Structures are given as C-alpha cells and as structure tokens.
N, C-alpha and C positions, 0 to 999 in steps of 0.2 A: 242389522245384525252383524256383529263383529266376529270374524273368523280368525283363529290363531294359526299362523303359518310358520314355516321355516324358510331358509334362504332360497332353496330350490323352488318351493311352492310360490314364493313371492315373484321370482323371475318369470315363471310360467304364467302367473296371473297378470302381471303388468304387460307382458308381451302379447297376451291374447285377449285383453279386455277392451271393449269398445267404450267402457265407462271410465271415469276418473277413479283411480285407486288411491285411497288414503291409507297410508301405513304408519302405525304408531310403533316406533322403535322404543322399547322399554326394558326394564328389568324388575324382578320381584323385590329386590332390596331397595329400590328407589322410591322414596317418599312422594316426591312430586308426580311420579308415574302412577302410583296408587291413587293419588288425588284426581288425576286426569282420567283414569279408567272409567268411572261412571259417567262422566261428561262425554267422553268419546262414544260410549255405548248409547247414550241418549241422542246424540247428534246422528249417529249411524241409523238409529230407528227412524228419525225424521227424513233422512235422505236415502233410505234403502233402495228405492226404485231408481234413483238417479246416479248412484255411485256405489263403489265397493269399499268396505272398511275392513282392514285387517290389522293384526298386532303381531309383532315379531320380537321375541325375547332375545336380546343381544347376547345373553350368556349361554344360550343353547348352542351346542356344538355345531349343528347344521345351520346356524344363523349368523355366526361370526363373520363369514365371508360377505354377507349382504351388508352388515354394519360397516365393514371396511370399505366395500365398494362404494357406498353412498356417503362416506366420510362422517359417520356418526361419532362424534367426540363428546357430546352431552346428550342427556336424555331427561325427560321424554322429548322426542323429536318426531313430529308428524310430517311426513313427506307426501305431497300430492304427485301422482304419476299420471301422465297423459301420453297416449301413443307410445308406451314403453319407456318413457323418459321422465326423470324428475323435473317438475316445473315450478315448485314452490315448497316452502317448509315453514313449520311453526315450531319454534324451540321453547321448551320449558312448559311449566304449568300455565294454562290460560283459562279464564272463566268461559262458560258456555257461549255467551254472546260473541266472544272473540273467536272461538273455534268455529261457530256457526258462520261468521263472516268469512273466515278462511275457506271453509268448504264452499260457500256461495260463490266466491270469486274464482274458484278453481273448477267449477262444474263445466 
C-alpha cells in the first residue's frame, strides 16, 4: 500500500524505519508520473511486508524541502532509503519488471 507523505513525514519515516523505504517523488502535472503511479502501486502491494512505499508531491509546500535535499531535478524519481540514507534511485518512467528489479536489489 502506498502512503502519501510530506517532507517532514518522509524524514521521520526514513529515520525510524527498519525496512527499506521507497519514495516516489512526483507531481500531478507530470505525464510519466501518472503512468508510473499504477505500477508503483502494484509493486508496493507485492512487497508490502518487506518494504515501505510512499509518494511525495514535489509541488506541495511542505514537500519542496525534501525535493531540494535529495536533489530532485527530474521526475518521476523513486529513491530507496536504508538506515535513513538514500542508497539508490530509479529516474523516469519504467515498466513494472524494471521497477520490481529495482525494489528487489534494494531490499
């Protein structure tokens, strides 16, 4: 299940999670982001027990700081966080098999 968060929520989540956190940085006006959304949701359902999946809208006032902090210059951008730190990212639209492989290698 995907949870929608803001910048503060994201920081608290990645600092306190013992699971890998996958965060999709996106915006409502972004076509590739909208294409990735159902794929991200499907993958989150498959790995719900092993990881945490969240989305953060970079245009939300409370989320801009997170986008700046993690150097988000293009979207969609899925970042994997382990032990409070970013460890890998997947930039742009990708098919489900590619996103699944990204998740698998970062669990």
